[in-house]
C-alpha positions in Angstrom: 11.1 -21.9 24.1 14.3 -20.2 23.9 12.9 -17.5 21.6 10.1 -17.1 24.5 12.8 -16.9 27.0 14.6 -14.1 25.4 11.1 -11.7 25.0 10.8 -12.4 28.6 14.4 -11.2 29.7 14.1 -8.6 27.4 10.9 -6.9 28.6 12.4 -7.5 32.1 15.5 -5.4 31.3 13.4 -3.0 29.9 10.7 -2.4 32.9 13.6 -2.4 35.2 15.0 0.5 33.4 11.6 2.2 33.7 11.3 1.4 37.4 14.8 2.9 38.0 13.3 6.7 36.1 10.0 6.1 38.3 11.8 5.8 41.6 14.2 8.6 40.6 11.0 11.2 39.7 9.2 10.3 43.0 12.5 11.1 45.0 13.1 14.5 43.2 9.0 15.0 43.9 9.3 14.0 47.4 12.2 16.8 47.7 10.4 19.5 45.7 7.2 18.9 47.5 8.9 19.7 50.9 10.3 23.0 49.8 6.8 24.2 48.3 4.9 23.3 51.2 7.5 25.3 53.4 6.8 28.1 51.0 3.2 27.8 51.1 2.9 28.2 54.8 5.2 31.2 54.7 2.9 33.3 52.0 -0.2 32.2 53.2 -0.3 34.4 56.4 0.9 37.3 54.6 -1.6 37.2 51.8 -4.7 36.9 54.9 -3.4 40.1 56.7 -3.0 41.6 53.6 -7.2 40.8 52.6 -7.8 41.4 56.5 -6.2 45.2 55.8 -8.0 45.2 52.5 -11.3 44.4 54.2 -10.9 47.2 56.7 -9.8 49.5 54.9 -13.2 48.9 52.6 -15.3 48.9 55.5 -14.2 52.1 56.9 -15.0 54.1 53.9 -17.3 54.5 51.1 -15.5 54.8 48.3 -16.3 52.8 45.1 -13.6 50.9 43.9 -12.6 47.9 41.9 -11.6 45.9 45.3 -15.0 46.3 46.8 -17.4 47.6 44.7 -19.3 45.3 42.6 -20.8 46.2 39.2 -24.6 46.6 38.8 -24.8 44.7 35.8 -21.6 42.7 35.3 -21.2 41.7 31.7 -17.3 40.7 31.3 -15.3 38.4 33.9 -11.5 37.1 33.8 -10.4 34.0 34.5 -7.0 32.7 35.7 -6.4 29.2 35.4 -3.4 27.7 36.9 -1.6 24.4 35.5 1.9 22.9 35.0 4.4 23.0 32.2 5.0 19.0 32.7 2.7 16.2 32.9 3.4 12.8 34.8 1.0 14.0 37.4 -2.0 12.1 37.3 -5.4 14.0 37.2 -3.8 17.4 38.1 -3.9 19.0 35.1 -7.3 17.4 33.8 -9.0 18.5 37.1 -8.0 21.9 37.3 -9.0 22.4 33.4 -12.2 20.9 34.3 -12.8 23.4 37.7 -12.1 26.5 34.9 -14.5 24.9 32.3 -17.3 24.7 34.6 -16.4 28.2 35.9 -16.7 29.7 32.6 -19.9 27.8 31.8 -21.4 29.0 34.7 -19.9 32.7 34.2 -21.5 32.5 30.5 -24.8 31.0 31.7 -25.2 34.4 33.7 -24.8 36.4 30.7 -20.8 37.2 31.2 -18.1 37.4 28.4 -15.3 35.5 30.0 -11.5 36.3 29.2 -9.4 33.5 29.7 -5.5 33.7 31.3 -3.5 30.8 31.6 -0.4 29.2 33.6 1.4 26.3 32.2 1.9 24.6 29.1 -0.5 21.9 29.8 -3.5 24.5 30.0 -2.1 26.4 26.9 -1.8 23.2 25.1 -5.3 22.1 25.8 -6.9 25.0 24.8 -5.2 25.7 21.8 -5.4 22.0 20.9 -9.5 22.8 20.8 -9.1 26.3 19.4 -10.3 28.2 22.5 -9.4 31.9 22.6 -6.7 32.8 25.4 -6.1 36.2 26.5 -2.7 36.0 27.7 -0.8 32.9 29.0 2.8 32.5 30.7 4.9 29.0 31.2 8.4 28.2 32.2 8.0 28.5 36.1 5.0 26.5 37.7 7.3 24.1 39.2 9.3 26.8 41.2 7.2 30.0 40.9 8.7 33.4 42.3 6.8 36.7 43.8 8.6 38.4 40.4 6.5 35.8 38.4 3.3 36.6 40.6 3.9 40.1 39.4 3.9 39.3 35.9 1.0 37.5 35.9 -1.0 40.1 37.8 -0.1 42.9 35.7 -2.7 42.5 32.6 -5.1 41.6 35.4 -4.9 44.6 37.2 -5.1 46.8 34.2 -8.3 44.5 33.1 -10.0 45.1 36.1 -9.2 48.6 36.3 -10.4 49.5 32.5 -13.9 50.0 31.8 -15.7 47.1 29.9 -16.2 49.0 26.9 -12.6 49.8 26.6 -11.9 46.0 26.8 -11.8 45.7 30.9 -13.5 43.2 33.1 -16.1 43.4 35.9 -14.7 40.3 37.7 -11.3 38.3 38.4 -11.9 34.6 39.0 -9.1 32.3 39.8 -9.2 28.3 39.6 -5.9 26.6 41.2 -5.3 23.1 43.1 -5.4 23.6 46.8 -2.9 21.4 48.5 -4.5 20.1 51.3 -2.2 17.3 52.3 0.6 14.9 50.8 -2.5 12.5 49.8 -5.4 15.1 48.5 -5.1 18.0 46.3 -8.7 19.7 45.3 -9.0 21.9 42.0 -10.7 25.0 43.6 -12.0 28.3 42.0 -12.2 31.9 43.6 -13.1 35.2 43.0 -10.6 37.5 43.7 -12.5 40.6 42.8 -14.9 42.7 43.9 -13.9 41.3 47.6 -17.1 39.6 49.3 -17.4 39.5 52.7 -18.2 35.9 53.4 -15.4 35.0 51.0 -12.8 36.8 53.0 -14.1 35.5 56.6 -13.6 31.8 54.7 -9.8 33.0 53.6 -8.8 34.5 57.1 -10.7 32.3 59.0 -12.0 34.9 61.5 -15.9 35.4 61.6 -17.6 38.3 63.2 -14.1 40.0 63.9 -14.0 43.5 64.8 -12.0 45.5 62.3 -10.1 48.2 63.2 -11.2 52.2 62.5 -9.1 54.0 60.1 -8.6 57.6 59.2 -7.6 58.3 55.7 -4.7 60.5 54.4 -4.9 61.8 52.0 -8.1 59.6 50.9 -9.5 56.1 50.8 -9.4 55.5 47.2 -5.7 56.3 47.2 -5.0 53.7 49.7 -7.5 51.1 47.9 -5.3 52.1 44.5 -1.9 51.1 46.4 -3.5 48.0 48.0 -5.0 46.8 44.7 -1.9 45.3 43.2 -0.2 44.1 45.9 -3.7 42.3 46.9 -3.9 40.7 43.4 -0.4 39.5 43.4 0.0 38.2 47.0 -3.2 36.0 45.7 -1.8 34.8 42.9 1.3 34.0 44.2 -0.2 32.0 47.2 -2.1 30.3 44.8 1.1 29.6 42.1 2.9 28.2 45.0 -0.5 26.0 46.3 -0.5 24.6 42.8 3.4 23.9 42.6 3.0 22.1 45.8 -0.2 20.2 44.7 1.5 19.1 41.2 4.9 17.9 43.1 2.8 15.9 45.6 0.7 14.7 42.5 3.9 13.4 40.6 5.3 11.8 43.5 2.1 9.8 44.4 1.9 8.9 40.2 5.7 7.7 40.3 4.9 5.7 43.5 2.1 3.9 41.7 4.0 3.7 38.7 7.1 2.4 40.4 5.0 -0.4 42.2 3.1 -1.6 39.0 6.6 -1.7 37.4 7.5 -4.1 40.6 4.7 -6.4 40.5 5.1 -6.5 36.1 8.9 -7.9 37.0 7.5 -10.2 39.4 5.0 -11.3 36.7 7.6 -11.5 33.9 10.2 -13.2 36.3 7.6 -16.1 37.1 6.6 -16.4 33.3 10.6 -16.5 32.6 11.1 -19.3 35.1 8.1 -21.4 33.7 9.5 -20.8 30.2 13.2 -22.0 31.3 11.6 -25.0 33.1 9.4 -25.8 29.8 12.7 -25.4 28.1 14.4 -27.6 30.5 11.8 -30.6 30.5 11.8 -30.2 26.8 15.5 -31.2 26.5 15.3 -34.0 29.0 12.3 -35.5 27.5 14.8 -35.6 24.2 17.6 -36.9 25.6 15.6 -39.6 27.1 13.5 -40.3 24.0 17.1 -40.2 22.0 18.1 -43.0 24.7 15.4 -45.1 24.3 15.3 -45.0 20.2 19.1 -45.8 20.4 18.5 -48.8 23.0 15.8 -50.3 21.0 17.4 -49.7 17.8 20.7 -52.2 19.4 18.1 -54.4 20.9 16.7 -55.1 17.5 20.2 -55.7 16.0 20.9 -58.2 18.5 
């Protein structure tokens, strides 16, 4: 019984130490998600207005441009997958990777070759372990992404969309990230960044049947679209990085809270078992004392 009691006490100490760690991680994630939510709120209006400006420019000209013109027979597409560098976030990364694989399968079923770009160590390790080709990858900034990080990610994608497919370019640019809906809800979504679709633009800006302003272009609409292309892609990627970071922190907070609650329940269970073991040990000792006293009394009575 004494050995069993020591085992329970050792497990209680171990689970208590784990509980302290998960509780600390929960508090850290809670503080980070608030900051991430503020950044998302600050970046979303700019991304929406920039999309609206691109729509107005595209609607006021007949220029053929990668921003607005779809290829007649698209053969290649780029998919940008946003994951995190760290785990302990429940199904956060698994859902994003699953959405990317479904998108890739759909594009390949349409006869398109897919180039995969990945942000985050979790996504890179998943594809590397399965020996899947990665066009390019970036790690180390998923918890707190900056606009400079978004520019770094956007640069090869912009270069690819501006090239001909024969020279290694792509006809379409898609992004898969986790949209932050609320502290309890984060949804893995995929969206086509380029070329733009009118119905997608209306959904992003939330302004349907809107009368867009008319523009006169100097020197040309193509030059304006060339200037807007990198800014549009960078702003959309930056907003997606912030959404993904906020979603990851919220998922980590929820997972760590669940782990902390489970640790508390396990400590209660182990404490109850330890008490039972201690009571059994005390009962056994009392029984041995009573048994010894009775034997001694019987021996004394026999000698008389």
